[in-house]
mmCIF file of the N, C-alpha and C atoms, coordinates in Angstrom:
data_MODEL
# 
_entry.id   MODEL 
# 
loop_
_atom_site.group_PDB 
_atom_site.id 
_atom_site.type_symbol 
_atom_site.label_atom_id 
_atom_site.label_alt_id 
_atom_site.label_comp_id 
_atom_site.label_asym_id 
_atom_site.label_entity_id 
_atom_site.label_seq_id 
_atom_site.pdbx_PDB_ins_code 
_atom_site.Cartn_x 
_atom_site.Cartn_y 
_atom_site.Cartn_z 
_atom_site.occupancy 
_atom_site.B_iso_or_equiv 
_atom_site.pdbx_formal_charge 
_atom_site.auth_seq_id 
_atom_site.auth_comp_id 
_atom_site.auth_asym_id 
_atom_site.auth_atom_id 
_atom_site.pdbx_PDB_model_num 
ATOM 1   N N  . MET A 1 1  ? 41.762 29.870 36.443 1.00 0.00 ? 1  MET A N  1 
ATOM 2   C CA . MET A 1 1  ? 41.533 31.126 35.746 1.00 0.00 ? 1  MET A CA 1 
ATOM 3   C C  . MET A 1 1  ? 40.279 31.773 36.327 1.00 0.00 ? 1  MET A C  1 
ATOM 4   N N  . ARG A 1 2  ? 40.382 33.037 36.639 1.00 0.00 ? 2  ARG A N  1 
ATOM 5   C CA . ARG A 1 2  ? 39.229 33.808 37.118 1.00 0.00 ? 2  ARG A CA 1 
ATOM 6   C C  . ARG A 1 2  ? 38.846 34.795 36.024 1.00 0.00 ? 2  ARG A C  1 
ATOM 7   N N  . THR A 1 3  ? 37.573 34.828 35.703 1.00 0.00 ? 3  THR A N  1 
ATOM 8   C CA . THR A 1 3  ? 37.114 35.664 34.601 1.00 0.00 ? 3  THR A CA 1 
ATOM 9   C C  . THR A 1 3  ? 36.014 36.618 35.051 1.00 0.00 ? 3  THR A C  1 
ATOM 10  N N  . ALA A 1 4  ? 35.825 37.656 34.252 1.00 0.00 ? 4  ALA A N  1 
ATOM 11  C CA . ALA A 1 4  ? 34.740 38.617 34.453 1.00 0.00 ? 4  ALA A CA 1 
ATOM 12  C C  . ALA A 1 4  ? 34.163 38.933 33.080 1.00 0.00 ? 4  ALA A C  1 
ATOM 13  N N  . ARG A 1 5  ? 32.963 39.468 33.092 1.00 0.00 ? 5  ARG A N  1 
ATOM 14  C CA . ARG A 1 5  ? 32.304 39.792 31.831 1.00 0.00 ? 5  ARG A CA 1 
ATOM 15  C C  . ARG A 1 5  ? 31.719 41.196 31.897 1.00 0.00 ? 5  ARG A C  1 
ATOM 16  N N  . VAL A 1 6  ? 31.964 41.958 30.853 1.00 0.00 ? 6  VAL A N  1 
ATOM 17  C CA . VAL A 1 6  ? 31.355 43.277 30.702 1.00 0.00 ? 6  VAL A CA 1 
ATOM 18  C C  . VAL A 1 6  ? 30.311 43.122 29.598 1.00 0.00 ? 6  VAL A C  1 
ATOM 19  N N  . PRO A 1 7  ? 29.027 42.965 29.960 1.00 0.00 ? 7  PRO A N  1 
ATOM 20  C CA . PRO A 1 7  ? 28.024 42.668 28.939 1.00 0.00 ? 7  PRO A CA 1 
ATOM 21  C C  . PRO A 1 7  ? 27.715 43.835 28.009 1.00 0.00 ? 7  PRO A C  1 
ATOM 22  N N  . LEU A 1 8  ? 27.739 45.047 28.517 1.00 0.00 ? 8  LEU A N  1 
ATOM 23  C CA . LEU A 1 8  ? 27.421 46.213 27.697 1.00 0.00 ? 8  LEU A CA 1 
ATOM 24  C C  . LEU A 1 8  ? 28.336 47.365 28.071 1.00 0.00 ? 8  LEU A C  1 
ATOM 25  N N  . MET A 1 9  ? 28.811 48.049 27.059 1.00 0.00 ? 9  MET A N  1 
ATOM 26  C CA . MET A 1 9  ? 29.637 49.223 27.312 1.00 0.00 ? 9  MET A CA 1 
ATOM 27  C C  . MET A 1 9  ? 29.463 50.155 26.127 1.00 0.00 ? 9  MET A C  1 
ATOM 28  N N  . GLY A 1 10 ? 29.406 51.418 26.386 1.00 0.00 ? 10 GLY A N  1 
ATOM 29  C CA . GLY A 1 10 ? 29.277 52.358 25.290 1.00 0.00 ? 10 GLY A CA 1 
ATOM 30  C C  . GLY A 1 10 ? 29.385 53.782 25.789 1.00 0.00 ? 10 GLY A C  1 
ATOM 31  N N  . VAL A 1 11 ? 29.308 54.691 24.850 1.00 0.00 ? 11 VAL A N  1 
ATOM 32  C CA . VAL A 1 11 ? 29.328 56.112 25.175 1.00 0.00 ? 11 VAL A CA 1 
ATOM 33  C C  . VAL A 1 11 ? 28.063 56.741 24.592 1.00 0.00 ? 11 VAL A C  1 
ATOM 34  N N  . ARG A 1 12 ? 27.716 57.876 25.102 1.00 0.00 ? 12 ARG A N  1 
ATOM 35  C CA . ARG A 1 12 ? 26.517 58.574 24.622 1.00 0.00 ? 12 ARG A CA 1 
ATOM 36  C C  . ARG A 1 12 ? 26.617 58.858 23.123 1.00 0.00 ? 12 ARG A C  1 
ATOM 37  N N  . ASP A 1 13 ? 25.451 58.919 22.495 1.00 0.00 ? 13 ASP A N  1 
ATOM 38  C CA . ASP A 1 13 ? 25.400 59.143 21.049 1.00 0.00 ? 13 ASP A CA 1 
ATOM 39  C C  . ASP A 1 13 ? 26.208 60.358 20.611 1.00 0.00 ? 13 ASP A C  1 
ATOM 40  N N  . GLU A 1 14 ? 26.128 61.436 21.385 1.00 0.00 ? 14 GLU A N  1 
ATOM 41  C CA . GLU A 1 14 ? 26.813 62.664 20.951 1.00 0.00 ? 14 GLU A CA 1 
ATOM 42  C C  . GLU A 1 14 ? 28.335 62.535 20.956 1.00 0.00 ? 14 GLU A C  1 
ATOM 43  N N  . TYR A 1 15 ? 28.867 61.513 21.648 1.00 0.00 ? 15 TYR A N  1 
ATOM 44  C CA . TYR A 1 15 ? 30.318 61.315 21.697 1.00 0.00 ? 15 TYR A CA 1 
ATOM 45  C C  . TYR A 1 15 ? 30.802 60.171 20.806 1.00 0.00 ? 15 TYR A C  1 
ATOM 46  N N  . GLN A 1 16 ? 29.878 59.382 20.263 1.00 0.00 ? 16 GLN A N  1 
ATOM 47  C CA . GLN A 1 16 ? 30.269 58.169 19.554 1.00 0.00 ? 16 GLN A CA 1 
ATOM 48  C C  . GLN A 1 16 ? 31.248 58.403 18.414 1.00 0.00 ? 16 GLN A C  1 
ATOM 49  N N  . PHE A 1 17 ? 31.009 59.361 17.585 1.00 0.00 ? 17 PHE A N  1 
ATOM 50  C CA . PHE A 1 17 ? 31.872 59.564 16.426 1.00 0.00 ? 17 PHE A CA 1 
ATOM 51  C C  . PHE A 1 17 ? 32.764 60.792 16.581 1.00 0.00 ? 17 PHE A C  1 
ATOM 52  N N  . SER A 1 18 ? 32.995 61.175 17.824 1.00 0.00 ? 18 SER A N  1 
ATOM 53  C CA . SER A 1 18 ? 33.890 62.301 18.094 1.00 0.00 ? 18 SER A CA 1 
ATOM 54  C C  . SER A 1 18 ? 35.246 61.759 18.535 1.00 0.00 ? 18 SER A C  1 
ATOM 55  N N  . ARG A 1 19 ? 36.189 62.637 18.694 1.00 0.00 ? 19 ARG A N  1 
ATOM 56  C CA . ARG A 1 19 ? 37.524 62.218 19.157 1.00 0.00 ? 19 ARG A CA 1 
ATOM 57  C C  . ARG A 1 19 ? 37.505 61.782 20.616 1.00 0.00 ? 19 ARG A C  1 
ATOM 58  N N  . ILE A 1 20 ? 36.557 62.267 21.383 1.00 0.00 ? 20 ILE A N  1 
ATOM 59  C CA . ILE A 1 20 ? 36.511 61.950 22.810 1.00 0.00 ? 20 ILE A CA 1 
ATOM 60  C C  . ILE A 1 20 ? 35.869 60.584 23.077 1.00 0.00 ? 20 ILE A C  1 
ATOM 61  N N  . GLY A 1 21 ? 35.049 60.078 22.165 1.00 0.00 ? 21 GLY A N  1 
ATOM 62  C CA . GLY A 1 21 ? 34.363 58.798 22.360 1.00 0.00 ? 21 GLY A CA 1 
ATOM 63  C C  . GLY A 1 21 ? 35.289 57.641 22.700 1.00 0.00 ? 21 GLY A C  1 
ATOM 64  N N  . PRO A 1 22 ? 36.302 57.365 21.868 1.00 0.00 ? 22 PRO A N  1 
ATOM 65  C CA . PRO A 1 22 ? 37.226 56.273 22.185 1.00 0.00 ? 22 PRO A CA 1 
ATOM 66  C C  . PRO A 1 22 ? 38.008 56.521 23.473 1.00 0.00 ? 22 PRO A C  1 
ATOM 67  N N  . VAL A 1 23 ? 38.283 57.780 23.776 1.00 0.00 ? 23 VAL A N  1 
ATOM 68  C CA . VAL A 1 23 ? 39.013 58.105 25.008 1.00 0.00 ? 23 VAL A CA 1 
ATOM 69  C C  . VAL A 1 23 ? 38.170 57.725 26.224 1.00 0.00 ? 23 VAL A C  1 
ATOM 70  N N  . ILE A 1 24 ? 36.877 58.029 26.174 1.00 0.00 ? 24 ILE A N  1 
ATOM 71  C CA . ILE A 1 24 ? 35.983 57.678 27.281 1.00 0.00 ? 24 ILE A CA 1 
ATOM 72  C C  . ILE A 1 24 ? 35.955 56.167 27.478 1.00 0.00 ? 24 ILE A C  1 
ATOM 73  N N  . ALA A 1 25 ? 35.809 55.419 26.387 1.00 0.00 ? 25 ALA A N  1 
ATOM 74  C CA . ALA A 1 25 ? 35.770 53.957 26.477 1.00 0.00 ? 25 ALA A CA 1 
ATOM 75  C C  . ALA A 1 25 ? 37.084 53.409 27.025 1.00 0.00 ? 25 ALA A C  1 
ATOM 76  N N  . LEU A 1 26 ? 38.196 53.941 26.566 1.00 0.00 ? 26 LEU A N  1 
ATOM 77  C CA . LEU A 1 26 ? 39.502 53.480 27.042 1.00 0.00 ? 26 LEU A CA 1 
ATOM 78  C C  . LEU A 1 26 ? 39.698 53.806 28.520 1.00 0.00 ? 26 LEU A C  1 
ATOM 79  N N  . LEU A 1 27 ? 39.255 54.980 28.950 1.00 0.00 ? 27 LEU A N  1 
ATOM 80  C CA . LEU A 1 27 ? 39.351 55.338 30.371 1.00 0.00 ? 27 LEU A CA 1 
ATOM 81  C C  . LEU A 1 27 ? 38.530 54.388 31.240 1.00 0.00 ? 27 LEU A C  1 
ATOM 82  N N  . LEU A 1 28 ? 37.381 53.968 30.747 1.00 0.00 ? 28 LEU A N  1 
ATOM 83  C CA . LEU A 1 28 ? 36.567 53.011 31.491 1.00 0.00 ? 28 LEU A CA 1 
ATOM 84  C C  . LEU A 1 28 ? 37.298 51.677 31.628 1.00 0.00 ? 28 LEU A C  1 
ATOM 85  N N  . ILE A 1 29 ? 37.883 51.209 30.545 1.00 0.00 ? 29 ILE A N  1 
ATOM 86  C CA . ILE A 1 29 ? 38.641 49.951 30.593 1.00 0.00 ? 29 ILE A CA 1 
ATOM 87  C C  . ILE A 1 29 ? 39.815 50.082 31.556 1.00 0.00 ? 29 ILE A C  1 
ATOM 88  N N  . GLU A 1 30 ? 40.520 51.197 31.488 1.00 0.00 ? 30 GLU A N  1 
ATOM 89  C CA . GLU A 1 30 ? 41.655 51.413 32.395 1.00 0.00 ? 30 GLU A CA 1 
ATOM 90  C C  . GLU A 1 30 ? 41.196 51.460 33.852 1.00 0.00 ? 30 GLU A C  1 
ATOM 91  N N  . ALA A 1 31 ? 40.025 52.050 34.096 1.00 0.00 ? 31 ALA A N  1 
ATOM 92  C CA . ALA A 1 31 ? 39.509 52.129 35.468 1.00 0.00 ? 31 ALA A CA 1 
ATOM 93  C C  . ALA A 1 31 ? 39.171 50.751 36.024 1.00 0.00 ? 31 ALA A C  1 
ATOM 94  N N  . LEU A 1 32 ? 38.885 49.800 35.161 1.00 0.00 ? 32 LEU A N  1 
ATOM 95  C CA . LEU A 1 32 ? 38.559 48.439 35.604 1.00 0.00 ? 32 LEU A CA 1 
ATOM 96  C C  . LEU A 1 32 ? 39.799 47.599 35.914 1.00 0.00 ? 32 LEU A C  1 
ATOM 97  N N  . ARG A 1 33 ? 40.943 47.986 35.377 1.00 0.00 ? 33 ARG A N  1 
ATOM 98  C CA . ARG A 1 33 ? 42.150 47.154 35.531 1.00 0.00 ? 33 ARG A CA 1 
ATOM 99  C C  . ARG A 1 33 ? 42.524 46.893 36.987 1.00 0.00 ? 33 ARG A C  1 
ATOM 100 N N  . ASP A 1 34 ? 42.625 47.922 37.807 1.00 0.00 ? 34 ASP A N  1 
ATOM 101 C CA . ASP A 1 34 ? 43.041 47.741 39.206 1.00 0.00 ? 34 ASP A CA 1 
ATOM 102 C C  . ASP A 1 34 ? 42.049 46.908 40.017 1.00 0.00 ? 34 ASP A C  1 
ATOM 103 N N  . PRO A 1 35 ? 40.738 47.225 39.958 1.00 0.00 ? 35 PRO A N  1 
ATOM 104 C CA . PRO A 1 35 ? 39.798 46.378 40.713 1.00 0.00 ? 35 PRO A CA 1 
ATOM 105 C C  . PRO A 1 35 ? 39.834 44.915 40.264 1.00 0.00 ? 35 PRO A C  1 
ATOM 106 N N  . PHE A 1 36 ? 39.985 44.686 38.972 1.00 0.00 ? 36 PHE A N  1 
ATOM 107 C CA . PHE A 1 36 ? 40.056 43.303 38.491 1.00 0.00 ? 36 PHE A CA 1 
ATOM 108 C C  . PHE A 1 36 ? 41.349 42.639 38.932 1.00 0.00 ? 36 PHE A C  1 
ATOM 109 N N  . ALA A 1 37 ? 42.440 43.373 38.923 1.00 0.00 ? 37 ALA A N  1 
ATOM 110 C CA . ALA A 1 37 ? 43.724 42.810 39.366 1.00 0.00 ? 37 ALA A CA 1 
ATOM 111 C C  . ALA A 1 37 ? 43.664 42.449 40.850 1.00 0.00 ? 37 ALA A C  1 
ATOM 112 N N  . ARG A 1 38 ? 43.041 43.294 41.662 1.00 0.00 ? 38 ARG A N  1 
ATOM 113 C CA . ARG A 1 38 ? 42.903 42.987 43.093 1.00 0.00 ? 38 ARG A CA 1 
ATOM 114 C C  . ARG A 1 38 ? 42.100 41.712 43.323 1.00 0.00 ? 38 ARG A C  1 
ATOM 115 N N  . ARG A 1 39 ? 41.160 41.443 42.455 1.00 0.00 ? 39 ARG A N  1 
ATOM 116 C CA . ARG A 1 39 ? 40.343 40.225 42.576 1.00 0.00 ? 39 ARG A CA 1 
ATOM 117 C C  . ARG A 1 39 ? 40.971 39.047 41.831 1.00 0.00 ? 39 ARG A C  1 
ATOM 118 N N  . LYS A 1 40 ? 42.173 39.253 41.318 1.00 0.00 ? 40 LYS A N  1 
ATOM 119 C CA . LYS A 1 40 ? 42.926 38.234 40.585 1.00 0.00 ? 40 LYS A CA 1 
ATOM 120 C C  . LYS A 1 40 ? 42.176 37.722 39.347 1.00 0.00 ? 40 LYS A C  1 
ATOM 121 N N  . ILE A 1 41 ? 41.464 38.629 38.691 1.00 0.00 ? 41 ILE A N  1 
ATOM 122 C CA . ILE A 1 41 ? 40.779 38.293 37.444 1.00 0.00 ? 41 ILE A CA 1 
ATOM 123 C C  . ILE A 1 41 ? 41.792 38.413 36.320 1.00 0.00 ? 41 ILE A C  1 
ATOM 124 N N  . ASP A 1 42 ? 41.972 37.319 35.589 1.00 0.00 ? 42 ASP A N  1 
ATOM 125 C CA . ASP A 1 42 ? 42.995 37.328 34.547 1.00 0.00 ? 42 ASP A CA 1 
ATOM 126 C C  . ASP A 1 42 ? 42.426 37.248 33.132 1.00 0.00 ? 42 ASP A C  1 
ATOM 127 N N  . ALA A 1 43 ? 41.120 37.184 32.995 1.00 0.00 ? 43 ALA A N  1 
ATOM 128 C CA . ALA A 1 43 ? 40.500 37.196 31.669 1.00 0.00 ? 43 ALA A CA 1 
ATOM 129 C C  . ALA A 1 43 ? 39.203 37.997 31.746 1.00 0.00 ? 43 ALA A C  1 
ATOM 130 N N  . LEU A 1 44 ? 38.982 38.815 30.734 1.00 0.00 ? 44 LEU A N  1 
ATOM 131 C CA . LEU A 1 44 ? 37.802 39.676 30.695 1.00 0.00 ? 44 LEU A CA 1 
ATOM 132 C C  . LEU A 1 44 ? 37.100 39.479 29.369 1.00 0.00 ? 44 LEU A C  1 
ATOM 133 N N  . GLU A 1 45 ? 35.814 39.245 29.419 1.00 0.00 ? 45 GLU A N  1 
ATOM 134 C CA . GLU A 1 45 ? 35.032 39.094 28.194 1.00 0.00 ? 45 GLU A CA 1 
ATOM 135 C C  . GLU A 1 45 ? 34.241 40.370 27.944 1.00 0.00 ? 45 GLU A C  1 
ATOM 136 N N  . MET A 1 46 ? 34.424 40.915 26.764 1.00 0.00 ? 46 MET A N  1 
ATOM 137 C CA . MET A 1 46 ? 33.650 42.077 26.321 1.00 0.00 ? 46 MET A CA 1 
ATOM 138 C C  . MET A 1 46 ? 32.704 41.555 25.252 1.00 0.00 ? 46 MET A C  1 
ATOM 139 N N  . SER A 1 47 ? 31.444 41.415 25.576 1.00 0.00 ? 47 SER A N  1 
ATOM 140 C CA . SER A 1 47 ? 30.543 40.742 24.644 1.00 0.00 ? 47 SER A CA 1 
ATOM 141 C C  . SER A 1 47 ? 29.656 41.710 23.886 1.00 0.00 ? 47 SER A C  1 
ATOM 142 N N  . TRP A 1 48 ? 28.991 41.160 22.905 1.00 0.00 ? 48 TRP A N  1 
ATOM 143 C CA . TRP A 1 48 ? 28.014 41.852 22.083 1.00 0.00 ? 48 TRP A CA 1 
ATOM 144 C C  . TRP A 1 48 ? 28.594 43.064 21.359 1.00 0.00 ? 48 TRP A C  1 
ATOM 145 N N  . ILE A 1 49 ? 29.734 42.903 20.753 1.00 0.00 ? 49 ILE A N  1 
ATOM 146 C CA . ILE A 1 49 ? 30.338 43.980 19.971 1.00 0.00 ? 49 ILE A CA 1 
ATOM 147 C C  . ILE A 1 49 ? 30.179 43.615 18.499 1.00 0.00 ? 49 ILE A C  1 
ATOM 148 N N  . LEU A 1 50 ? 29.460 44.444 17.769 1.00 0.00 ? 50 LEU A N  1 
ATOM 149 C CA . LEU A 1 50 ? 29.223 44.153 16.360 1.00 0.00 ? 50 LEU A CA 1 
ATOM 150 C C  . LEU A 1 50 ? 30.519 44.191 15.567 1.00 0.00 ? 50 LEU A C  1 
ATOM 151 N N  . GLU A 1 51 ? 30.604 43.343 14.552 1.00 0.00 ? 51 GLU A N  1 
ATOM 152 C CA . GLU A 1 51 ? 31.786 43.352 13.686 1.00 0.00 ? 51 GLU A CA 1 
ATOM 153 C C  . GLU A 1 51 ? 31.916 44.677 12.949 1.00 0.00 ? 51 GLU A C  1 
ATOM 154 N N  . THR A 1 52 ? 30.807 45.367 12.747 1.00 0.00 ? 52 THR A N  1 
ATOM 155 C CA . THR A 1 52 ? 30.827 46.649 12.046 1.00 0.00 ? 52 THR A CA 1 
ATOM 156 C C  . THR A 1 52 ? 31.205 47.815 12.957 1.00 0.00 ? 52 THR A C  1 
ATOM 157 N N  . ASN A 1 53 ? 31.356 47.561 14.245 1.00 0.00 ? 53 ASN A N  1 
ATOM 158 C CA . ASN A 1 53 ? 31.744 48.601 15.199 1.00 0.00 ? 53 ASN A CA 1 
ATOM 159 C C  . ASN A 1 53 ? 33.269 48.722 15.179 1.00 0.00 ? 53 ASN A C  1 
ATOM 160 N N  . THR A 1 54 ? 33.776 49.325 14.115 1.00 0.00 ? 54 THR A N  1 
ATOM 161 C CA . THR A 1 54 ? 35.227 49.375 13.915 1.00 0.00 ? 54 THR A CA 1 
ATOM 162 C C  . THR A 1 54 ? 35.938 50.171 15.001 1.00 0.00 ? 54 THR A C  1 
ATOM 163 N N  . GLY A 1 55 ? 35.314 51.212 15.514 1.00 0.00 ? 55 GLY A N  1 
ATOM 164 C CA . GLY A 1 55 ? 35.956 52.002 16.567 1.00 0.00 ? 55 GLY A CA 1 
ATOM 165 C C  . GLY A 1 55 ? 36.256 51.161 17.794 1.00 0.00 ? 55 GLY A C  1 
ATOM 166 N N  . MET A 1 56 ? 35.265 50.438 18.267 1.00 0.00 ? 56 MET A N  1 
ATOM 167 C CA . MET A 1 56 ? 35.447 49.603 19.456 1.00 0.00 ? 56 MET A CA 1 
ATOM 168 C C  . MET A 1 56 ? 36.393 48.441 19.165 1.00 0.00 ? 56 MET A C  1 
ATOM 169 N N  . ASN A 1 57 ? 36.228 47.812 18.010 1.00 0.00 ? 57 ASN A N  1 
ATOM 170 C CA . ASN A 1 57 ? 37.100 46.690 17.668 1.00 0.00 ? 57 ASN A CA 1 
ATOM 171 C C  . ASN A 1 57 ? 38.556 47.122 17.533 1.00 0.00 ? 57 ASN A C  1 
ATOM 172 N N  . ASN A 1 58 ? 38.797 48.286 16.948 1.00 0.00 ? 58 ASN A N  1 
ATOM 173 C CA . ASN A 1 58 ? 40.169 48.791 16.830 1.00 0.00 ? 58 ASN A CA 1 
ATOM 174 C C  . ASN A 1 58 ? 40.769 49.078 18.199 1.00 0.00 ? 58 ASN A C  1 
ATOM 175 N N  . MET A 1 59 ? 39.966 49.682 19.080 1.00 0.00 ? 59 MET A N  1 
ATOM 176 C CA . MET A 1 59 ? 40.463 49.994 20.416 1.00 0.00 ? 59 MET A CA 1 
ATOM 177 C C  . MET A 1 59 ? 40.809 48.713 21.175 1.00 0.00 ? 59 MET A C  1 
ATOM 178 N N  . LEU A 1 60 ? 39.934 47.720 21.110 1.00 0.00 ? 60 LEU A N  1 
ATOM 179 C CA . LEU A 1 60 ? 40.194 46.461 21.810 1.00 0.00 ? 60 LEU A CA 1 
ATOM 180 C C  . LEU A 1 60 ? 41.421 45.757 21.246 1.00 0.00 ? 60 LEU A C  1 
ATOM 181 N N  . GLU A 1 61 ? 41.594 45.835 19.937 1.00 0.00 ? 61 GLU A N  1 
ATOM 182 C CA . GLU A 1 61 ? 42.783 45.235 19.319 1.00 0.00 ? 61 GLU A CA 1 
ATOM 183 C C  . GLU A 1 61 ? 44.054 45.922 19.825 1.00 0.00 ? 61 GLU A C  1 
ATOM 184 N N  . ARG A 1 62 ? 44.002 47.244 19.978 1.00 0.00 ? 62 ARG A N  1 
ATOM 185 C CA . ARG A 1 62 ? 45.171 47.994 20.450 1.00 0.00 ? 62 ARG A CA 1 
ATOM 186 C C  . ARG A 1 62 ? 45.582 47.623 21.871 1.00 0.00 ? 62 ARG A C  1 
ATOM 187 N N  . ILE A 1 63 ? 44.614 47.216 22.701 1.00 0.00 ? 63 ILE A N  1 
ATOM 188 C CA . ILE A 1 63 ? 44.980 46.843 24.070 1.00 0.00 ? 63 ILE A CA 1 
ATOM 189 C C  . ILE A 1 63 ? 45.251 45.345 24.201 1.00 0.00 ? 63 ILE A C  1 
ATOM 190 N N  . GLY A 1 64 ? 45.273 44.646 23.058 1.00 0.00 ? 64 GLY A N  1 
ATOM 191 C CA . GLY A 1 64 ? 45.660 43.234 23.073 1.00 0.00 ? 64 GLY A CA 1 
ATOM 192 C C  . GLY A 1 64 ? 44.516 42.244 23.179 1.00 0.00 ? 64 GLY A C  1 
ATOM 193 N N  . ALA A 1 65 ? 43.281 42.707 23.059 1.00 0.00 ? 65 ALA A N  1 
ATOM 194 C CA . ALA A 1 65 ? 42.136 41.790 23.130 1.00 0.00 ? 65 ALA A CA 1 
ATOM 195 C C  . ALA A 1 65 ? 42.057 40.958 21.855 1.00 0.00 ? 65 ALA A C  1 
ATOM 196 N N  . GLU A 1 66 ? 41.633 39.717 22.012 1.00 0.00 ? 66 GLU A N  1 
ATOM 197 C CA . GLU A 1 66 ? 41.488 38.820 20.865 1.00 0.00 ? 66 GLU A CA 1 
ATOM 198 C C  . GLU A 1 66 ? 40.079 38.246 20.846 1.00 0.00 ? 66 GLU A C  1 
ATOM 199 N N  . PRO A 1 67 ? 39.421 38.290 19.680 1.00 0.00 ? 67 PRO A N  1 
ATOM 200 C CA . PRO A 1 67 ? 38.094 37.666 19.609 1.00 0.00 ? 67 PRO A CA 1 
ATOM 201 C C  . PRO A 1 67 ? 38.226 36.150 19.748 1.00 0.00 ? 67 PRO A C  1 
ATOM 202 N N  . TYR A 1 68 ? 37.339 35.558 20.528 1.00 0.00 ? 68 TYR A N  1 
ATOM 203 C CA . TYR A 1 68 ? 37.398 34.106 20.691 1.00 0.00 ? 68 TYR A CA 1 
ATOM 204 C C  . TYR A 1 68 ? 36.059 33.447 20.389 1.00 0.00 ? 68 TYR A C  1 
ATOM 205 N N  . LYS A 1 69 ? 35.036 34.247 20.166 1.00 0.00 ? 69 LYS A N  1 
ATOM 206 C CA . LYS A 1 69 ? 33.710 33.702 19.910 1.00 0.00 ? 69 LYS A CA 1 
ATOM 207 C C  . LYS A 1 69 ? 32.954 34.681 19.018 1.00 0.00 ? 69 LYS A C  1 
ATOM 208 N N  . ARG A 1 70 ? 32.160 34.142 18.103 1.00 0.00 ? 70 ARG A N  1 
ATOM 209 C CA . ARG A 1 70 ? 31.311 34.984 17.258 1.00 0.00 ? 70 ARG A CA 1 
ATOM 210 C C  . ARG A 1 70 ? 29.884 34.459 17.321 1.00 0.00 ? 70 ARG A C  1 
ATOM 211 N N  . TYR A 1 71 ? 28.968 35.377 17.411 1.00 0.00 ? 71 TYR A N  1 
ATOM 212 C CA . TYR A 1 71 ? 27.554 35.024 17.366 1.00 0.00 ? 71 TYR A CA 1 
ATOM 213 C C  . TYR A 1 71 ? 27.025 35.417 15.994 1.00 0.00 ? 71 TYR A C  1 
ATOM 214 N N  . ARG A 1 72 ? 26.202 34.587 15.430 1.00 0.00 ? 72 ARG A N  1 
ATOM 215 C CA . ARG A 1 72 ? 25.620 34.878 14.125 1.00 0.00 ? 72 ARG A CA 1 
ATOM 216 C C  . ARG A 1 72 ? 24.102 34.737 14.205 1.00 0.00 ? 72 ARG A C  1 
ATOM 217 N N  . LEU A 1 73 ? 23.424 35.573 13.476 1.00 0.00 ? 73 LEU A N  1 
ATOM 218 C CA . LEU A 1 73 ? 21.973 35.469 13.323 1.00 0.00 ? 73 LEU A CA 1 
ATOM 219 C C  . LEU A 1 73 ? 21.686 35.234 11.854 1.00 0.00 ? 73 LEU A C  1 
ATOM 220 N N  . TYR A 1 74 ? 20.867 34.258 11.584 1.00 0.00 ? 74 TYR A N  1 
ATOM 221 C CA . TYR A 1 74 ? 20.490 33.939 10.214 1.00 0.00 ? 74 TYR A CA 1 
ATOM 222 C C  . TYR A 1 74 ? 18.981 34.037 10.092 1.00 0.00 ? 74 TYR A C  1 
ATOM 223 N N  . GLU A 1 75 ? 18.547 34.315 8.898  1.00 0.00 ? 75 GLU A N  1 
ATOM 224 C CA . GLU A 1 75 ? 17.118 34.433 8.659  1.00 0.00 ? 75 GLU A CA 1 
ATOM 225 C C  . GLU A 1 75 ? 16.747 33.559 7.477  1.00 0.00 ? 75 GLU A C  1 
ATOM 226 N N  . LYS A 1 76 ? 15.624 32.876 7.613  1.00 0.00 ? 76 LYS A N  1 
ATOM 227 C CA . LYS A 1 76 ? 15.140 32.042 6.523  1.00 0.00 ? 76 LYS A CA 1 
ATOM 228 C C  . LYS A 1 76 ? 13.617 32.070 6.541  1.00 0.00 ? 76 LYS A C  1 
ATOM 229 N N  . GLN A 1 77 ? 13.038 32.313 5.396  1.00 0.00 ? 77 GLN A N  1 
ATOM 230 C CA . GLN A 1 77 ? 11.584 32.292 5.280  1.00 0.00 ? 77 GLN A CA 1 
ATOM 231 C C  . GLN A 1 77 ? 11.099 30.851 5.373  1.00 0.00 ? 77 GLN A C  1 
ATOM 232 N N  . ILE A 1 78 ? 10.026 30.656 6.130  1.00 0.00 ? 78 ILE A N  1 
ATOM 233 C CA . ILE A 1 78 ? 9.459  29.300 6.208  1.00 0.00 ? 78 ILE A CA 1 
ATOM 234 C C  . ILE A 1 78 ? 8.010  29.302 5.774  1.00 0.00 ? 78 ILE A C  1 
# 
């Protein structure tokens, strides 16, 4: 299995909650498909996506992405 990782991805603040924001993100993902296919990359990790980022999570779900890891931060007074 050959994998790649996209550590950070986003759109400018002015587009985040507009109709064009998800389109921009989806176009970026689509633009990566051919170069990754040429390199025979068959798994892609999109990391650091907050659970509260419903727009990004919905888009990734629509293209068939599945969460496989969760990071948690806990706080405790000492």
